[in-house]
Every structure is written in structure tokens, then in C-alpha cells.
N, C-alpha and C positions, 0 to 999 in steps of 0.2 A: 322186679327188674325183672323183663320177657330179656332171655337166650334167642336170637333166629338161631335156628337147626342147622347143621351144617351138609351144604348141598350132597345128597349121593353122586356122586361119581357113575356118570356111564361107561357101558361095558368097555368102549374104543378107549376114554380116560384111565380104565385101568390096567388095558396093555400097555400103552405106555406109561402109566408113573411104571408100570415092573419094566416097563424097555427101561427107562431109567434107571430101575435098584438095578437088575443091571451090569447097566455099566460101570452103576457107583462101586457094585461088589467085586468085577473085573479090575477096577483101577486101586482099589485100594488093599486087594489082593495083593496086587504087580508092586502096589505103594510100599508094601508090609516087607514083599521079597528085595527089593529092592535097596529098599535103607537101613535092609539090618545085612550086607551083602557091601552098600559104599560104609555102613559104621567099621566091620572086619578089614576092607580095605584100607582107614582109614587110620583104626590103631595099629594093620601090620606096615604104615605106611614112616607114620612115626617113631614106633617099635625098633625099625628097616635102620633109617635114618640115626638115632640115638647108637643102636653097635653099629653102623662102622664107623660112627665116630671115635666109640670105647678102642676100636680094635688099634684107630690110627695111634689113638693117646695110649696106648697100652703099646704101643710098641715104644715110642718115644721113652717110657716111664722103666723099661727092663731094659735102653742101651744104657740109660741113666744110670741105672743100676751093677751094671754089670761095671760100670766106669767108675765109679767107686772102690777107696781102698783102705788100707787102714797102714796108720805107721810101726813104731815102734810101740810106740807107749796105748799099743791096740787105741788112737781116735783114728777118726770117718777124715781122712782123707776125700779131695774137693776136685784137686787142681787139676785130674786128666780131667774133672766132669768137667769142671769150666774149659778147656784149653778147647777141649770137641765141643761143647755144646749151647757153649753161652752167646746164643746169635741173635737173642729173643724174642723168637719166635718158636717156640713160644715157652710158654711161659714157668721154666722149674724152679722149683723150693726144698729144698730137701729137709727134711726131719730128723732131726737125733732123738734120742731120748737117754738120760743116763742112768748108768749102769744102774747107780742105787736107788733108783725108782724115788728121786727126792726133789722130779719136780717135773709138768707135763714134755711133752716136745716142744723143741726147740727148735727154731731155723739152724737151719749148721751153713745155706745156700743158702743163696738167689739170685737169681741170674740178673746182669744191669741191663739199665735201661729196653726193660720188657716189651712186646709191640705191647697186648695188654695183659692190665695188671684184674689179678682179682682183689675183691676184695679180704683181709688180711683177715675177719675174724670168720667166713670163711672158710679160705684156706686152708685154717688151721682146723678147722671146726671139719672137714671131711678128712683132714689127717687124722688126727688123735678116732674117726669112726671106721680108719680102715689098720688103724692101734689096733682097737678091741675089739674086733673082727675077726683082723691075722687073716685081710680079706680085699680084693677090688672093693671100690668104693666110689660108683661116680655119681654124679647127683646135677639139680643143674643149681642155676645162682644167677648171679649176675656184678659185669667190672663195676673198675675203679664209680667210668664214665658213666655209668647208667646199661650200657650195651649188655646181652641176653649173652650165657657162656658153658658150658661144658665141664667141672670139673672132675680128676679122677684122679683118684690115690694108688699107690699099692706100697705093701706095705715090704719091707727086707727086714731079712738078721745075718748076724753074724756069730761064727762059733765062740767060745769063752772063753776063760783059759784052759778050763775041765773037756769042752767039746762039745758041749748041750751048746742049739745050738738059742742064741742069744736075741729078744726083740731090740731092734736098734732103733729102729723110723721106720719113715717113709720117703715114696718123692711126689710132687703135685705138680700137674703139667693139667692146664684149661686151652680150652680152644673158643671162638668163638660161634656161638651156633643164629644170628640170624640172616643170613640168605636161607643156612637149613632149614630153620623155620621159619621163614617166605617159600621157598619152594613146599615144605610143607601143606602151608596157605592156600596156595593155587592148586593145588592137589586135594585138597577136599571142596574145594572150591566148583573143581573140574567135576570132582564123581558129582558132587547135592550137581548140579546145575545136569548133568546127563540124565542121576534122576529123575530130574522134573517135569525135562525132556519126556526119558520116557515113557513113565508112569503117563501125561498127554498124553504118548503113543498108542499105551497099553487103550487109556480108557478111548481114544480115537478107534481106537481095532474092537472094544465090545462093544462103542454104540454101534459101529456098523457088524460084529454079527450080530448083536443084538435084534437089531431093525429086520435079518434078514430073518434072524429065528421065528419072531413075530410074525410077520408079515404074511402067512396064512392067515393067523389067527384076525385081524385087518384086515384081510381081504373076505375070511366068510361075515365078521363080521357088519364088516361096510356090504354082502350082499344079505344079511337080512332082513336091514334097513330099508332096502332098495327094496323087497320081496314086500313085508308090511307096510313104504307106502307107496308097490304098485297097485297090493292090496284096498288098501283107503283110497285110492281114487276112483279104482275101476267097480265098486261095491258099492259107494256111497247112491251113483242115480239106484241104482236098482231096490237099494234097502228102504230108499226116501220112498222111491215108487210105489214099495208095501205099504208101508206104514199111512199113504194118500189111501191105497184102495181098502185096512182094516180102514181105514174113520170112513171111508164111505157108506164100508158095508154094516157097521153102526149105527149110524145115519137113516139105513135104511133107502140111499140114493136110487142103486145104483140092484138089479136084479143080483142075486148069488148067486147061481149062477156062471153066468158072465166076471165075477166076480173071480167067482172060483176058477175062470179058465186064464183068467190075466196075470191069479197067481201062478197057476201054473207055469205059463212059458215065465213069467220074472224069474223064480224056481232052477226054469232048467236055466233059464240065460244067466243063473250067477254061476248055478255049476259048473258050462261050460267058460268063467270065468276065470274063477275058483280054479280047475283046469290046468289052465293058460297061468296060468304067474305063475303054477307051479314048475309045468313043463319051461318056463322059462326059468326059476330058481333052480331048475333040473341041470339043464343045459350049462347055465352058469359056471355049477360047481362042476361041471364034465364027468354029474354022475350017468346022464343019457344023451345023446349025443341027436345032432339035424333028423328028419321024418325026413329026407329030401324020395322025392316022384318027381315027376313027369305029369308038368300042369296045366292046362287051360286059363292059363291068366285072367280071358274077356273076359270068361263063363265065370269064372270068381268072385271080377268085376262084378259083374249085373247081379253075381246072386245076393252083394253087401248088399248093394244098393237097393237092393230090393226090402229085404230085411229090415232097412232101418225107417225109421218113425224120419215122413221130412212136409211132414201136414202145415201146406203153405208158406213151401220153399218150391225151388225150383230147380230137381237134376239133370243134367245132361253127358248121358254115356254115349260119346266114340268106341267101338272097338272094332279093333282086328285080329284077326284070328291072326292066337299069342301062344306059343303052348315055354312054360320055365319051368328049372328043376328043379327048388321050393317044397318048405314043408306045408301042408296046403293052410291047415292050422295057425301061425308062427303070421302067414303072410292076407291069412287075414282080415287077421287083428292088426296090420299093418294099414289095412288098406280100410282098414271101419276107424282107425284112429283122426285120420285124413279128410275122411270123406267128413267121421266127425266134425273137426278144427272148421274142414270153412262152413261147416253148416252153422258152429256157432259166433265163426269172430269173421267170416266173410261176409258181411255185408252189417249196413248204417243200421245203429237201435231205430228199431223202429218197422225195420223194414224185413223185407224180404229176398232170403240168402240168394241167389245163378250160381247153383257148382255143374262146371263143365270137369268133366271124368272121360279119359282119351289112351285106350290101352291099343297099341304097336309093341312094334319088333324090330331094333334098330345093330346089325350085326350081328353078331356074341350076345343080344340085355336086350330082355323084353320091358319097356316101359309100361308104368302108369305116373297120368301127369292128373295133376287136381289143380283148376285153374279156379277162383274164384273170381267176385265182383267187388269187391268190397277197398277201403282206399291201397290196400293191400301194405307193408313191414314197412315199420319206423326203420329210417336212414340206423344199423349195425348193430340191428335182430338178428339177422339174418344165423352172422357167426356161430351165435352162442342160444338158438332160438331151440335148439336138438336137447341143450341141457337140461335135467333134472329139476325144475317147479322150475322153471323156464317156457314163455309162451310170448309169444309180440304181441297181446291184449292183456299184459301182466297176468295172465292164469296164473295158477301154481300146477298145476295138472302131468300126466303125465306121458301123453299122449303120442305127440312128440317122437321123443327120449325113447316112447317102448316100438315106434317104427321106424326109426333110426338103426337101437341097435337090430331089432330082425333082420330090417336089409344086409347090413353088416358082418354079421352072421351068417349068411349068406355068402357072403366075396361081392356083396353090391355096393349103392348106397343111396340117402337123400340126400337130395338137396333144395331151397329154398332161393327164390329171384320174387321179385317187388316190381308187380307193373306199371305203381303209379295211381292205378284208377281202373276206376267199375267203366267197362264194354257198356255194348246192346244190346240185347235183349237174347229169345233163345239159338238167332243163327248170326249171331254178333260175336265179335272177338274179344273174349274176357282178361281184361288187365288190370289183375286183382292182382294177389298174391299166389304166386303156381310154385305145387309140392312134383319132385319129382323122382319117383321110386325106380330105380335101378336090379335089376334082377338077372341072373345069370340063365344065360334063354338056354333050350333044348338044341344039342349038338345034332340029336339022331334024324 
């Protein structure tokens, strides 16, 4: 059975996966600390309410023991206890142990009509435990009707005939714990809900912080991908031309000297393209700044038109003297891309392109307008035309996006409008696609 190989993650996907892991680690670390604190808080609250209840019951048993007396025959007398504390709440039970040890503790006194009655076996068991340990004992139990209660037993001792302390019995009291346990459960749920909210909040904070931490890496990766795409776009045509020249030379259809000259020109052009791409990459990363200088925009446009092969097409230039402050190499590339786009897409299939380039100054801006005689731009395309891998004719080229980037890098703009049809001839007004490049003019 063939098992498909796992798809390798791209660098961007690996960085994003790292962000998710950082977020998860941040949340888990916070959760571990919060859960530990919550557990300690729950246990502390559980111990606190039991301790407070035990202290209250201890006061009752101590007061009850202080009311116990002995008659002349050294027998336990509970008359004062019955007259003072027989209110029914809390229930008091007094156990005594025969001095001869013939039997276990027996009930010597029990309150009448108690508001809460403990199970006799539980009451006797806690009394026996207190007597064996000779210390107070507090345990949880159930009342006769099933309600949760807290039982507290305190032993008491009386001197025997020789003056030695003798183990005489124990006093047992109990309190209902339903309300205290309900408060404890509410506290537990509040702590759990608070921990959940804090964990979610910490995860959100971790996600934001990790996003800020990896943002430079994602930016660098995006710039790298843009550079590779631009290089592939700009070098595709000269590489194809080199291949065609090599095939022509192999067939012997062209003079070798001419082939070498054309090869040298293509190599020079490719070198210029690579330099331009590297310059743009350095500018985008902030390693290099724009080489701004006063520039005759009209002369630059005329030079670009002269260097652009346009066999079979018609390119008209109307240029007035215009000086801008810009990087010559980048502006040259932007104008060349606009002209190349007009020659490639600004005409119907099989027909020659008719392109008009106008250079003028308006206020504080130098303006280059490139208009073709094609069918214009499809509706809704102008807004997305300068995005990478988008064009009005369905092309995946980057020329317009690079031209737009150059304009914005100089503080200018590049806009596109459509005239909806072609105009007439060399002197007629063209009404196809119109691209307007604006650059800051020289104020000196």
C-alpha cells in the first residue's frame, strides 16, 4: 500500500506553527500556575471553615463540661447542664465510662427534642475515639435525616478518690454543615471559572505577544518571496531570448558575431534587472535608502521609449520640461513597466498598439501619463490592478505592482482609469486604459 508522503511545510507555515506553540506553551504555563494556586486556595478554604466550626463547637463542649458536677457518691450530675444548655441546638450528648471499666461509654445525658439528631452509632464512635486518644476529635458525618453534619467530641476527666485524674467520659456536639459546604462549593466554582478566564486571557495575551515577536520573521519571509517572484518575472523574458539566440546560433541561421552582440546586450540587461531587484529588496528591508536626486523626467521617459523595442507598434511622446526629485533607476523601471504593459495589453489581438506618453508638471508634482488605444480596463479591476499577480488582462506579471511600489516609495501615487474604447490615430485622443504616475517635483 502506498502511503502519501507528508507535505513539507513552507517557511511561513513553520513560523505560524511556532506562534501557535508559543501561545500553547504560554497558556499551559499560566494554567499550571493558576491550577496550583486554585487547589491551594480550595484546600485552604475547606480547612478554614472546618476550623472555624470546630472552634465554635469546642466552646460549646467546654462550657458543657464546666457545668458537669458530681454528687456525694461521686456520680455525674447533669442537672446544671440540662437547665442551662438544653435548648435543642446544638445537640449535646454526654457519655460516661464506668470506673471499673466493665463496659464502654454509655449515654449519661442527651438533649430533649434536638433540632438536629446525629446517628447514634456515629455519635458513640466519635466519643469512643476521643476517649481513646484522650484529645478532642472532629469528624464529618450524617444526621438521622441524611443532612451533612460535623461531630465534635471532647473528653473530660475527674479526680478519683486518691486524687489521680480518671477518665470519666466525653461530651459530643454536632452542627449542620450544608450551608458551609454550599459556600465552599461556590468558592470552588468561582475559582475554577476565574482560572478558566485567566487561562483564556493569558492565551490571548500570549498569542498577541508571539504574533509581535514573529512579525519581523513573517515580514522578512514575505519580502523574500516577493523578491523571488519579481526576479522570476523580470528574468523570464531575457532568459527566453538567450535560449532563442543559442538555438539560432546552433542552427547557423545567424552570423555568430551578431549573436554574440545580442547576447552581450541581453546579459547587460539581465545584470541591470538583477541590480534593480537587489536594490528594491534592500530598500524594502531598510538596508538602503532611495538615491533621490534632481531628475529631468521628460528626458528619462524619452530614453526609456528609445530603449524599448516596439516594432510594429506606435508610441507617441509629448514631454514638457519637468524636474522631479527621485531615484533615476527606480523611476526608469516604473516607466518601462507602464510602457511595456501598454504595448502588451493595450490593443486588440492581432492589431498594433497605439500608446501616448505625456510628461508635464502640475503644481508640486511631475506627472507621467501613459494612455493606450485598447479596449480599456474591465469594470472593478482598477482597484486591484496594482496588487501582486493581478492585471487587467488576466496576466500574472508584477510590472504594475512594481511601478506602484516605486511611486509610493517616493511619496507619489499611481492610478488607473479606463476610457472605455480606442481613439483615433496619431493626433486623435486615445480613450483606452490610462495610467497616471505622480512624483514629487523639484522645488528649487
